[in-house]
Backbone bond lengths (Angstrom), bond angles and torsions (degrees), N, CA, C in turn:
res aa  C-N    CA-C-N  psi(-1)  N-CA   C-N-CA  omega(-1)  CA-C   N-CA-C  phi
1 X - - - 1.455 - - 1.520 109.99 -
2 X 1.301 116.64 141.53 1.459 123.34 179.22 1.516 109.67 -72.35
3 X 1.328 117.57 139.77 1.474 119.18 179.70 1.506 110.46 -70.90
4 X 1.332 115.67 151.25 1.451 121.49 178.97 1.516 110.72 -59.94
5 X 1.338 118.26 -31.96 1.445 119.54 179.28 1.512 111.21 -60.18
6 X 1.307 117.34 -38.72 1.469 121.12 179.34 1.536 111.10 -71.59
7 X 1.323 116.50 -27.72 1.486 119.24 -175.75 1.511 111.69 -91.21
8 X 1.316 118.11 -44.76 1.446 120.85 -170.91 1.521 114.37 -128.13
9 X 1.300 120.18 14.01 1.453 121.90 -178.82 1.509 111.94 93.31
10 X 1.320 118.01 -173.50 1.463 120.44 -174.67 1.528 112.59 -63.27
11 X 1.316 115.63 146.10 1.456 120.97 178.88 1.518 110.06 -78.01
12 X 1.275 116.34 165.76 1.465 122.97 -178.76 1.511 112.39 -55.79
13 X 1.340 116.39 -38.83 1.484 119.44 -177.96 1.527 110.53 -63.70
14 X 1.336 117.41 -26.07 1.439 121.42 -177.64 1.532 112.30 -87.39
15 X 1.301 117.42 -8.87 1.457 121.86 -177.08 1.501 110.18 -109.06
16 X 1.320 117.31 143.82 1.443 121.30 175.02 1.520 106.94 -113.45
17 X 1.331 116.46 112.00 1.453 120.96 177.58 1.526 107.60 -88.22
18 X 1.308 116.76 129.46 1.429 121.64 179.48 1.523 108.36 -97.10
19 X 1.327 116.17 80.89 1.458 122.16 -176.40 1.525 110.79 -106.99
20 X 1.321 116.68 147.95 1.444 118.90 179.92 1.537 110.80 -69.19
21 X 1.355 117.81 154.34 1.448 121.02 179.48 1.544 110.49 -55.69
22 X 1.294 116.25 137.23 1.477 120.72 177.60 1.506 114.64 81.65
23 X 1.349 117.65 2.78 1.457 119.82 -179.83 1.535 110.74 -60.53
24 X 1.319 115.27 131.79 1.455 121.33 175.36 1.537 108.05 -133.51
25 X 1.289 116.89 146.01 1.445 122.17 179.53 1.517 108.58 -109.35
26 X 1.339 116.08 102.29 1.470 121.86 -179.23 1.525 107.99 -135.15
27 X 1.369 117.12 69.57 1.460 119.41 -178.89 1.528 111.85 -71.83
28 X 1.313 115.22 154.15 1.459 120.34 174.52 1.519 109.34 -75.92
29 X 1.311 117.72 166.27 1.450 121.93 176.19 1.550 109.71 -57.69
30 X 1.321 115.03 -42.45 1.473 120.86 -178.55 1.542 108.83 -63.92
31 X 1.331 118.57 -42.17 1.468 121.87 178.46 1.525 111.16 -61.96
32 X 1.314 116.60 -42.61 1.468 118.99 179.87 1.519 111.82 -59.57
33 X 1.333 116.81 -39.96 1.458 120.78 178.53 1.517 111.14 -72.01
34 X 1.326 116.29 -56.92 1.484 121.92 -172.76 1.526 113.95 -69.45
35 X 1.298 118.05 -42.91 1.473 121.44 -171.07 1.504 113.90 -93.83
36 X 1.318 118.71 -20.71 1.448 120.11 -174.96 1.538 113.21 -124.31
37 X 1.311 118.27 -53.30 1.449 120.54 -174.05 1.523 112.79 -68.68
38 X 1.317 117.07 -43.44 1.485 117.83 178.53 1.531 111.92 -60.65
39 X 1.339 115.83 -38.33 1.481 119.60 177.99 1.520 111.81 -66.11
40 X 1.342 117.68 -40.05 1.460 122.60 -179.86 1.526 110.47 -67.59
41 X 1.319 116.44 -41.56 1.476 119.28 -179.59 1.523 110.74 -69.04
42 X 1.327 116.87 -36.94 1.461 120.27 178.17 1.510 112.37 -70.28
43 X 1.347 117.94 -31.74 1.471 122.29 -177.79 1.530 108.00 -146.17
44 X 1.346 115.35 100.87 1.452 119.62 -174.92 1.528 113.65 -62.73
45 X 1.327 118.46 -12.92 1.461 119.30 176.54 1.549 111.67 -86.65
46 X 1.343 117.15 -3.41 1.456 120.55 177.02 1.533 110.40 -59.50
47 X 1.323 116.09 135.70 1.444 122.34 -179.22 1.534 107.76 -128.87
48 X 1.298 116.63 134.65 1.473 121.87 178.53 1.525 109.34 -107.13
49 X 1.309 117.19 143.36 1.447 123.20 -178.53 1.527 112.39 -56.83
50 X 1.323 118.19 -37.27 1.444 121.05 -172.30 1.552 113.90 -108.25
51 X 1.312 118.90 0.86 1.466 121.11 -177.09 1.522 110.37 -121.67
52 X 1.302 116.75 115.96 1.467 122.88 178.04 1.517 110.86 -81.49
53 X 1.292 116.99 164.87 1.454 122.71 176.61 1.537 108.47 -113.09
54 X 1.333 116.77 126.02 1.468 120.27 -175.72 1.524 110.97 -150.15
55 X 1.311 115.59 154.42 1.472 121.42 173.61 1.518 106.78 -90.80
56 X 1.312 118.40 106.10 1.462 122.95 -173.39 1.526 112.91 -63.51
57 X 1.321 119.33 -19.66 1.465 122.29 -179.92 1.517 112.65 -80.15
58 X 1.306 117.44 -15.32 1.462 121.81 -177.18 1.521 114.80 -93.94
59 X 1.348 116.69 -5.58 1.456 120.45 -176.13 1.517 112.31 -134.94
60 X 1.309 114.58 144.37 1.451 119.61 176.60 1.530 107.91 -79.88
61 X 1.345 118.39 153.90 1.456 119.35 -177.04 1.522 114.34 -57.79
62 X 1.321 118.27 -34.27 1.460 120.72 179.99 1.539 112.65 -71.63
63 X 1.309 117.26 -13.80 1.478 121.60 176.25 1.520 111.68 -89.84
64 X 1.316 119.05 -20.18 1.438 123.48 -174.41 1.533 114.22 -62.53
65 X 1.361 120.64 -40.34 1.459 118.05 179.65 1.536 112.96 -54.70
66 X 1.304 117.77 -34.98 1.443 120.54 177.95 1.512 115.97 -71.72
67 X 1.333 115.89 -13.42 1.482 120.95 179.59 1.527 110.83 -100.13
68 X 1.318 118.20 -8.93 1.452 123.23 -177.25 1.510 111.58 -74.64
69 X 1.317 116.60 152.28 1.473 121.00 176.00 1.529 111.07 -78.10
70 X 1.324 116.20 -30.31 1.471 120.54 -176.76 1.535 108.45 -158.71
71 X 1.310 116.77 156.90 1.445 120.20 175.58 1.523 113.47 132.46
72 X 1.309 115.96 142.58 1.452 121.41 177.29 1.506 112.01 -116.07
73 X 1.334 117.14 -35.98 1.457 120.81 -178.81 1.517 112.59 -122.32
74 X 1.325 116.81 -15.47 1.485 121.27 176.56 1.524 107.99 -146.15
75 X 1.328 113.87 145.43 1.466 119.48 -172.54 1.520 108.33 -132.07
76 X 1.348 116.06 141.83 1.451 123.70 -173.21 1.513 110.54 -115.42
77 X 1.356 115.83 139.31 1.461 121.25 -179.14 1.511 110.49 -143.40
78 X 1.333 114.22 140.36 1.481 119.86 165.36 1.546 105.76 -85.72
79 X 1.300 116.59 138.08 1.474 119.73 173.12 1.515 108.38 -153.48
80 X 1.295 115.55 164.17 1.433 120.38 176.52 1.528 107.89 -87.44
81 X 1.304 115.86 130.55 1.475 121.72 -176.15 1.511 109.79 -62.14
82 X 1.322 114.18 137.30 1.464 120.88 -179.70 1.524 107.00 -141.02
83 X 1.308 116.78 127.16 1.447 120.10 179.75 1.555 112.06 -71.18
84 X 1.331 116.45 -24.82 1.471 120.93 175.11 1.507 106.90 -90.43
85 X 1.296 115.92 98.88 1.473 120.72 -174.46 1.534 110.22 -99.94
86 X 1.306 116.49 47.30 1.471 120.60 -178.88 1.534 110.47 -101.02
87 X 1.340 114.25 146.74 1.470 122.66 173.06 1.527 106.17 -119.58
88 X 1.297 116.32 -178.12 1.455 120.41 178.44 1.536 111.36 -62.48
89 X 1.313 117.81 -38.13 1.481 122.37 -173.85 1.515 113.53 -93.18
90 X 1.315 118.50 -15.47 1.474 118.61 -175.19 1.507 112.72 -179.85
91 X 1.338 114.92 -150.44 1.480 120.22 -176.18 1.512 110.64 -155.08
92 X 1.311 115.09 154.88 1.434 122.92 176.33 1.534 108.28 -94.89
93 X 1.329 118.77 127.04 1.432 123.10 -177.63 1.531 110.37 -115.71
94 X 1.333 116.26 127.82 1.467 120.35 179.17 1.500 110.98 -67.35
95 X 1.333 116.86 144.56 1.449 122.28 179.08 1.521 108.80 -129.50
96 X 1.285 116.13 141.26 1.464 119.87 173.49 1.522 115.80 63.51
97 X 1.302 114.43 -168.68 1.465 122.97 -178.22 1.513 109.90 -91.68
98 X 1.330 117.83 142.52 1.460 121.45 176.67 1.528 110.08 -63.95
99 X 1.337 115.62 143.05 1.479 121.34 179.85 1.520 109.73 -95.13
100 X 1.325 115.94 131.58 1.480 120.34 177.29 1.523 108.28 -75.61
101 X 1.338 115.39 142.43 1.472 121.29 174.41 1.533 106.66 -113.22
102 X 1.331 114.84 118.73 1.445 121.56 -173.38 1.538 109.57 -111.49
103 X 1.343 115.85 138.33 1.448 121.08 175.32 1.543 107.40 -135.50
104 X 1.300 115.49 125.31 1.449 121.54 -179.25 1.542 110.41 49.91
105 X 1.312 116.02 48.11 1.462 125.23 177.37 1.515 114.86 63.75
106 X 1.354 117.19 16.77 1.486 122.18 178.03 1.532 107.49 -118.70
107 X 1.345 115.34 141.37 1.448 120.81 171.29 1.508 109.58 -72.84
108 X 1.347 116.86 122.02 1.467 120.24 -177.51 1.528 111.38 -117.37
109 X 1.326 117.22 -20.01 1.472 118.47 -177.61 1.519 112.70 -167.58
110 X 1.306 114.31 177.45 1.463 122.06 178.53 1.532 108.58 -132.21
111 X 1.329 115.74 150.14 1.446 121.88 174.95 1.549 108.01 -121.55
112 X 1.300 115.45 119.67 1.455 122.79 177.35 1.523 108.08 -104.42
113 X 1.336 117.82 133.44 1.450 122.73 176.38 1.515 109.12 -100.08
114 X 1.333 114.80 132.37 1.459 121.42 178.04 1.531 109.47 -128.63
115 X 1.333 115.65 150.71 1.463 122.58 177.14 1.521 106.63 -119.99
116 X 1.353 115.67 141.76 1.473 119.71 179.36 1.511 110.03 -88.29
117 X 1.350 115.77 132.49 1.448 124.44 175.72 1.508 109.07 -115.02
118 X 1.316 117.91 130.28 1.456 121.83 173.94 1.539 108.85 -82.68
119 X 1.326 116.72 138.47 1.457 120.97 -178.96 1.524 109.81 102.88
120 X 1.317 115.03 -164.15 1.474 120.86 -179.95 1.514 110.73 -113.58
121 X 1.344 114.76 145.28 1.464 121.03 177.90 1.511 108.78 -64.45
122 X 1.315 118.55 146.05 1.453 127.39 2.92 1.545 112.63 -95.44
123 X 1.329 117.22 13.20 1.462 120.03 -174.20 1.526 114.20 -104.59
124 X 1.322 115.87 20.60 1.463 118.80 -179.29 1.515 111.83 -68.00
125 X 1.339 114.68 160.12 1.463 120.61 179.70 1.518 109.14 -105.54
126 X 1.314 116.94 123.77 1.462 123.50 -178.24 1.510 110.93 -60.53
127 X 1.363 117.50 136.71 1.454 121.61 175.59 1.521 108.64 -114.21
128 X 1.316 116.65 -176.85 1.465 121.66 178.50 1.530 112.69 -93.28
129 X 1.329 117.92 6.96 1.454 121.61 -179.51 1.511 110.23 -83.14
130 X 1.341 117.31 127.86 1.441 124.79 -177.34 1.539 109.70 -121.82
131 X 1.307 115.53 144.16 1.472 119.48 174.47 1.528 108.22 -131.16
132 X 1.327 115.97 134.35 1.451 121.44 168.09 1.516 106.14 -106.04
133 X 1.336 115.62 121.14 1.466 122.29 -179.73 1.517 108.53 -103.46
134 X 1.328 116.51 120.86 1.454 122.66 -178.46 1.497 109.58 -103.62
135 X 1.335 117.69 129.14 1.442 121.49 177.52 1.525 109.45 -134.48
136 X 1.313 115.38 156.15 1.467 120.22 177.28 1.512 108.24 -72.17
137 X 1.319 116.15 149.12 1.454 122.58 177.24 1.525 107.30 -160.26
138 X 1.317 116.23 164.81 1.435 120.23 178.36 1.496 111.86 69.03
139 X 1.315 116.78 -141.04 1.475 121.75 -173.72 1.502 111.75 -58.38
140 X 1.309 119.15 -38.60 1.469 121.86 -177.12 1.510 111.33 -68.05
141 X 1.313 118.07 -34.80 1.461 120.24 -177.22 1.529 112.88 -73.13
142 X 1.322 117.53 -23.52 1.464 121.06 178.20 1.507 111.99 -58.88
143 X 1.307 117.31 -33.00 1.440 122.94 -176.47 1.515 113.57 -95.21
144 X 1.312 117.30 -28.51 1.448 119.78 -169.17 1.522 117.97 -112.03
145 X 1.326 118.22 -24.35 1.472 120.56 -170.26 1.540 109.92 -104.92
146 X 1.344 115.30 138.48 1.443 119.93 176.82 1.561 109.01 -71.18
147 X 1.309 116.32 154.32 1.479 119.62 -177.29 1.529 112.52 -61.22
148 X 1.325 118.16 -33.78 1.454 119.53 -177.05 1.537 111.52 -80.18
149 X 1.333 116.73 -19.01 1.466 120.08 -177.30 1.539 111.25 79.00
150 X 1.313 118.70 -1.31 1.462 122.26 -179.88 1.533 108.37 -71.60
151 X 1.286 117.32 136.35 1.458 121.84 179.31 1.515 112.67 70.91
152 X 1.349 115.53 20.35 1.466 121.06 -178.83 1.528 110.27 -78.97
153 X 1.314 116.92 126.22 1.460 121.83 176.35 1.524 110.05 -73.68
154 X 1.334 115.97 140.43 1.444 123.00 173.54 1.529 107.48 -135.19
155 X 1.327 115.64 166.72 1.442 121.78 171.61 1.504 106.42 -112.85
156 X 1.324 116.75 132.94 1.464 121.66 176.89 1.505 108.84 -114.37
157 X 1.309 116.52 128.69 1.481 124.54 173.14 1.516 105.45 -104.17
158 X 1.314 118.76 122.12 1.440 122.67 -176.43 1.547 108.83 -118.09
159 X 1.295 116.40 138.37 1.454 121.46 176.81 1.525 109.56 -154.81
160 X 1.326 116.18 161.49 1.431 122.35 176.83 1.522 108.84 -112.80
161 X 1.329 116.03 123.05 1.459 117.86 178.02 1.524 110.10 -95.16
162 X 1.298 115.06 152.06 1.470 121.36 177.76 1.533 108.47 -84.58
163 X 1.313 118.49 170.04 1.471 119.20 178.23 1.532 112.55 -59.65
164 X 1.331 117.66 -20.93 1.468 121.56 177.08 1.520 112.28 -80.43
165 X 1.325 117.27 -7.80 1.459 119.50 175.95 1.517 113.74 98.76
166 X 1.336 118.03 -2.31 1.458 120.96 179.45 1.509 110.79 -97.91
167 X 1.362 118.10 161.17 1.446 121.22 174.95 1.530 108.14 -57.04
168 X 1.310 116.18 144.02 1.464 122.00 -172.52 1.535 111.54 -59.86
169 X 1.328 118.44 -34.55 1.480 119.09 -174.73 1.506 113.07 -100.48
170 X 1.321 119.25 4.50 1.459 119.75 -176.88 1.493 112.48 -94.97
């Protein structure tokens, strides 16, 4: 397997982030769309201090925290949207209705919630790994997204919830 350094640049262990004590990255849905995703879609070479770039189909959810640039209970990644959300060990399954993300009374994006299942559909076993996939929509997508949606950048927020429904580390 090719090293992540060759695919996506230096790994987190190789980088020293000079962050103030107590720094935490907890952007709102609107911030993720306006401040990060729009910039990435407009310029694929855009890099954010706290958001790594990864192919979500090549890694299991429990491996993703080690690939993130920052995060203790939730991790953020830029990736290219793929309707086949399968990994070697399982698959991500969409749940419920997508949530609209509104900014200044305009639809700017959507948030899809997915749950990771180990095994193969339809007999996979549900895990506690959750992903929120953010994509442009509405007015923002008219300028940035191709009609087919192929090669469309998204932001994925990944976390593991406990049986009580809270993030595992919170």
